[in-house]
N, C-alpha and C positions, 0 to 999 in steps of 0.2 A: 292464365290461359285453362278453358275446359278439355280434357285430354281426352276423345273418346275409345270405351273400352274395346280392347279386341276383342274379333267375337268366338274363341276360343274360350277364354275366360268369361264372358256371357253364358256360354252352352255348359260350364260347368255349374256357373249361380243357376242354370236354371231346372240342373241335376242329370240336363238331358246325356253329358258325358261324364269320363272319369279325367283328374289330371292325369294317370296313365295315360287313357287311351289319347288323348292331346298330344300328350309327351312322342307316341308312335307316331300319330299325323301328323306331327312336324317335322318329324325326322322323313317320315313315304315325303312327305312334302317336297323335300329338294331334290329328289330321286324323279317323281311324278312331271312335276315344274304343274301342277296344276295350282288355285285357291284352297285353302284348308277344310271349307266347306265340302269340298266335292273329294276333296278325300276322304275326310272321317266320314260322307253315302260310302263312298267305295269300300271303306275297311268294314263298313255293314256294324258304325260304333254307331251310329245315326240316322230318321229317317228325314226323308225333305221336307215332307209333311210337322215335323218339328225346328230342321234347321231355318225355313225363311223367317217365320212368323220371327224368331231372335235375331233375323237377319233384318227383316226391319227395322226390328227394335234400337238393333245399333247405327244401321243407317234412319231412321226418323222421316223412316213412309209407311204405311198398315202396309199389311199384309191381305193377299184380296184372295178367297181359291174362288178360282172360273168357273167351276164346273155348280157353284150353288148360287154364279153372276147372268145375270138377265140383260145381255147387251139389243140394246134395239137396232137395225135395220141403217138409221137415219146417224146416227153415232159410231155406227163400224164402217158407212164411208168416208169418217171426215178424215182417214188418213188412207193411202193406198195401200191394198194387200203388200204390195210389193214391199214398202218402206216396211209395214208387218214385219211378212216373211225374215228380213236381210237381218232389223234388228231386234227382232225377238222380244216385238211387243204389240200393243191391245188396245182400243182405244175400249173402255168401260161402259165409262156415264158419261150426259154433257147435263149440268143445269143451265145453262145460255151461259151462265160466265165462263164457268170454268169446268177442261174438258179432262177426265181423270181415264189417268192411260196406267197400263197393270206393263209392267218390263222386265226381266228376268235378270241384268243389269239396272237399277234403279239410275247408276253411276255415267251413264252414256248419256249429259247431256245434251253434246253438241246435236243431240237427234227430236232432243225436247222441246233446243231456242227451236230449230228447225218446220216441226208441227205449228210451234206457236205461234209462226207468222202466217204460215198459208192458212192458220184458219182464226189468226189476227182474236184470240181468247188467251187468256192465264189456261197452265197446264202445270196437273197436278200431278203428283209419280205416285205407281202405288209397286208393291213387289212380289212377284205373279210365278208359280212354275216353270217352266220354259218350255217343261213335256206340255204343261195344259192350256202353254200360249199355242202350241202350232197346232193341239188337236180344233182348240175350237178356233184356231183361223180356217182349217179345212174343213168343218161341220159346216160352219156361218157358207164360206164362200161354198161349197156344194148343193148346201136351199137357194143361195143366192143364181148362181149356176144352173143349177137343174133349170128353178125356174124361166129364166131366160131360156133356154137351151128349150123345153118346152112350146115356146111362145112364137121361137123362132119354127121348129116343125109345124108346129099349129100351122101360121102363116103361108107354108106353103101349100096349105092346100090339097084337098085329093085329087090328083091327076086324071082324068079320063082318057086319057091314049094312048091306055098299051103300060108293055112292058117297057116298052122306052120313052114315055114321059114320066115313067116311076123311076128308071135309074137315075132320068136328068134330072129331078123333086129330088133322089137321095145325097146325089150329088150336092145340088145348090144346099140343100138343109146340113149336109155335114163339112162344110164348107165355111157357115157361117160364125161368127165371133165368138158368142156364149155356147157353141156345140168344141167347137177347140182349143175353147178355156174348161170346158167338165171332160174332154179325152183328154187331156196334159194333167189334168187336175190326179186323178183316176191312176194314170200314171206317175206321177210326181212320189202321188202319196204313199204309194208301193213301196218305191225306191229312199225316200223319207222311212219307214219303216222298218227296212229292211227283208222283204219280200222273197220269197223267189222265185214265185207264180202267179198270176192274174187271174181270174176266171170270172168271165164275162157267160151270165145266163140268165137265159130266158127261161122266166116262169109263169104260172096263171096267174096275171095282174102288179110283178114287176120283173124290173131287172134285178136281178140281182150281181153285188161286186164285192166275188172272198176274192183275197190275200192270201196266203199258205205264208206262215209266218213260224220261222223255227220249226216244220216241218207238220208244221197242221191248220189247218183249214180255218178264217176266224171273216164272218160276215163283216164289208168295210159300209155300205152303204147299198136300201136299196131305192132306186130310179124307177118312176112313173113307167109301164110300158111301152108309152107314147115313142117315149128315145127309144126304144131298141133299132128301129132301124137305122136313125140318123149316126150314134152310137156306133152301132156297125161297119155299116157305110163309112166313115173316120176314121176308126184301127183296117179296112181295107185299100181305102188309101192312101193311109201311111205307112203299111205292108206291101204293096205294090200288087194286092189284088185285082179280079177284076169286081166289080162290085152289083154287075150286073147276073152272076152267077150263084145264089143262094141254094142249091141243090145239093152240093157235093162239094166235101172236106178240100178247104184249099191250105195253101204253106207261104209264110212270107215273114218277111224280118224289119223291123224299125232300130233304126242307128237315130240317138237322145244324148245331149245335153243333157244331166239335172243334176241340181245341186256342183257345180263343174265339174261333173265327173264324166265323160265319155258310155252310155248304156247302149248295149242293145236289148229289144224283145228279139226271143223266135214263136211267133205268132200260128196258133192251126184254127184253123173254125171247120165247126160241124154242124148240120141243120139237123134241129131238135121238134119235139111238136110242136115249141112253141118259141119257135126262131130261131137262128145262127145261134150259137152259143161260140165262145171265143175263147181261147188259154192260152196268156203271154209268158212262153220262157225270159226270167227278167236275168240277163250275162251284164254282169259288172265288173269290165275291163280293167278298173282302178285295183280290183282283187286278183287281176293276174300272177302279178309277180309276188306271189304269196311263198314266203318259207317254209323250209320245210320242218322248220325248231318251233314252227307255229300252229300245226297241224297237229297237236295235240296230244303227239310220242311220246308216254311213260320214257323214262332216262333207259332204262334196261333194250326197248322196243327202238329208241333211237338209233342207239350202238348200230345195234341189225343194220337198221335201213341202212345209215351215214355205209358201215361196210359195203352192201351189199352194190350201193349206188355208187361205191370209186370201184366197183369189178368190172377192168378190159374186158370180160366178155358173159355170160347167160342169160339165164332170165328173171325178171322181176314181177309173178304174176302180182295184180291187187284185184282183188272180187269182195263179192256185196249185193246187197239187193238196187234196183233204182232208184239215185236220190240219193245213195250211200256217200257221197263226196268222192267216188272213183278215179272218178279224170283230174279233180281238182290237186289229189294226191300222188297224180303220175307229174301234171305239173309243176307241181312243188318238187317231185325228183326232176324231172327236168330242169328247171330252173334253179337246182345248187349244182350240175355239171353242166350247165352251157355256156359257151365261150366263144373266141373267133377262133380257136387254136381246132372245136370239135365240131363234125359234121351231123347233126341230127335229123331225123327225119322221122316226122308221126302222121297215121293216114286216121284218118276221123270222120267218124257220120254223128252229128254234121262239126265242122271246125268251130267251136264254139267259143274260144280266144286266139286273139292271134297274137305268135310269141316274136321277139329278137332273137336271132340267130337262130331260130327252128324253119325248113321245111316243112310246111304241113300241106295233106292233100288231104281231099273232101272226098268220097267214094260217092260215085252218081250210078247209081243199077241200071240205069234208063239206055245206058248209053256202054252195057259191061266193063266200068269202071269198077271193079268191087275189093276187098278188102284182098285179096286172094292177089292180083293184079296186080298191085298198085304195089304191096310187096316183092314180089318178082323184080318189077324195074328198079322197090330199094334198093337192092344187091348187086347190082351195078351201077349204082351213085358213091360206091365207098364211102357206107354210109361210116360212121362210127357209133352211134347209139339209134337207135330203132324204138318208136313207140305205136301198140300196133291199139288205136279206140275200143273193140274188142274181137277178142275169137269165137266165132258164133260156129266155124264150119272144120273140118277135117285139111283142109288143105291150105283153109291160113293156119291152124295150130301147127301146122307139117312142118310149115314153110317158115314161120316162128319161131319154131324149135332147133330146122334146120341154121336158120342166122345167127341164134344165141350158139351154137356149135362150131360156128366158123370166125367168132372174134368179133363176134358184132356184141353189144348192150341191148337187150329186150327190155321193153316195161308193155305189158299191156293189160289188158282184166277182159275180168269170166265171171260168168254170173254162179254161185257157189257159194253151199251156208258158214261153209268157216275153208282157215286153212287146209285142212290134212284132207279135206276128199277132192280142194283141187285138184292135186296132182293126179290121182283114182281118174277124177277127169276126165285129165286128160289122155289119159290110156283109155277108157271108154271111148274116146272119139276117135282112135283108132292110128295113135301116136305111140312106136313103139318103145316098152318100160324103162330100156336101158339108156334111150333119147333125151327122153321126159327124166329122169334119173342126173345124167350126166350133164344138161343145162340148166335146169333148178337152181338159183341161186336165192333166192329165199320168198315164199308167198305172207300178202299179207290182204287176211280177212277183216270188212270195215263195216262199223253202224257209225251214226251221229246221233247222240244223246243232246239233251235242249242242259243248258248250262243257268243254273241256276244266277236271279237279277244279282247284278253286287247292289244296286240303288235301294235295296228293299231287303236283302239278303237280313237273315235274322236266327238265331242259334231254337232250331228244331226242338222242342221237346216233347214230342210225340211219338221218337223213337222208343220202339219196349223189347223186355227180353224176343218177343217171338220175333218184329225183323230181322234182328241180329243174330238168330238162328235160323232163319230162310235166306240170309246172306252167306254164308257160311260162315260167317265168321264165329272166333272164340268169343264166350258170355261176356268174357271181363270186356269186350268192347264197347257192350253199354255203355260206361261210363266215361268214356269219349267224348267231346260234342262238336254234334251235327249242324248240318244249316238247309235252310231253305228260304225260299222270296217269301213275301209272307202279302203282295200282290200290289204296282204303285199303276203309277201315269207312263211309266215308263216302259213299264213291259206288258204293256196292258189291261192289266190286274188279271195277270198269270203266273207268273212268282218266276218265271223261264225270262231270259233273254239272251240269244245269240243260243249256237252251236257246239260242242265239241266230242274232236274224236277221239274214237272206242275198237280198239283193237287186236287181235290175235295176230305175231308174228311168225312162221314158223319156217328156220334156216337150216337149212338142210345140208348136213352133215355125214360122216360114212355112212352112220344106221341107218336114218332115212335111205337115203341112194339104194343102200342095198335091200330094201324090205319094199322099196317104190318098184323093184326089178323085178322080185320075190312076187306083184300083184298081190298082195295084203288088203285090207277090210279099208276102210277110212278107222272106222273105230281101233284097230292096231294101229296106222300111223300115225291118231289122235297119242295113244298111249306110247307113246317110242316119243313123241315131238312134249309130252307132258314130261315125260322125265327125262329130255337134251333143256328142256329149262323154258319150255314156254308157254306163256300164260291166254288162258283163257280169255273172248271176250265178257265172258261172266266177272272173272276175276280181275282183267282195266276196268271194267265200270266201279266196278264195289270198290278198287282202290281208290279214284276218282271220288265216290260219295264220301270216305271215309277222308277224301282232302279238299273238304267242304265242293266241290266241286261241281256236283249235281244230287237228284235225292234218292230214296229206295223205289218212286216210283216211277224211276226211270232205268232203273235194274230191272224192273218185273217187265214193262213195257218194251224191253230187249229180251228177255228171256222167253216170250210170248211171242215173238214173232211183227211187234206192232211197226 
């Protein structure tokens, strides 16, 4: 009986990997619990476009590059979209007798039987990229949903009864099935791509949809301007806004389950020249229980943080610009210490994630419920740990420091450029220097850098001695191996997928405390912190570059403050 060759051996014969690389991958496979092909990709030994043709050869099915395939609408309708998404497949062609299905897993024979039964025809399998299947489903479905949405909107006609009639018309159009499908697709696609924000932007001749992925805004689709009123009305209805009010900004919230995950969207609309613009911040509740060890701290910095959060009292500050992951880091700290024996209270604006075993309060300035008001109330609630979403004024800073000095562990965020200047900032806000020095445990300055895509990670031969010098590395570092992402379907051709934390941790010792009391300059404090073992943001990201996690471009972007 003919014995099918293993995929590893076929890849060696094709010259795509070495025997040593296969042995390493087989060893890693046991730990990762994944198929050998996926492990080889994650290790950077092979790319998906080289793996799939060989895998197809092993399974005796053809490989199809969907980026070059032309799929007709009537062929797409032969398999329901829900089935396509659930089983990662796509109908590619039909010649009247045989329906060819592109699959990420051609061994899923049960779904093949179902498709044959439903269409009363023979089904032929082909192997395709899982990411290409997903992207193609999204692209083709957008086209169909867009056409249906425009038809639904146009069929409503133009009302002649004034604003009330227009509002009724928009409400009806927004509740038409095509509009619902289109908006749901926009939201689901953003979650699937790992976006942090969705921008719906009306412009001359189009409604532009952009996703912020790994900190960068990318155009996802351009819709016809006729869809803007009904799409915006649908967003407003979902988020509990007033659809008849289009002159002032509004805020709302959407709660949905997408990809079996509970997702919150924090929604804001503003009036622009071409109509209302919406921005939706995506809050993935499945990421709430993030572990501190997964935040990207170096081994040295992690030990400092771990020591600080285990202290019975004192203040831990996390600083950085908007969108640098400060709140996520604070949540990770709280998750590391929370439990039934601890009374943890947080005051936030807004409360982004609801955490178990933690008492969370959202500030409401309209009824004079401010950070300082809630903090004073917390001190009468027998707290062990207090988290302040942001220190914005002298009163809040003073109460937080007072709490840290009276037996409480306090976490808070502040907007400063680096760790040493944060201590001086508290003094400048009016808190006595000796109180700041006594309260502070450590300060974490944080940024986010894009991570090299694991799928298309490859050796970077473009690193020059000049780049090594600009990174403050010794000349002999040019002999090390460095990496970059070539760009693939999974990372949207960017070469990056996901982000990692870059940190500067200043732990307060006796010398640092003495200098804070003396009200020295931030530069003097920084010099002392460096002598005490602190690594700067640049040093931390350069270390991550040397570890093959990111690129020089991200180092330079951090230095520019991008």
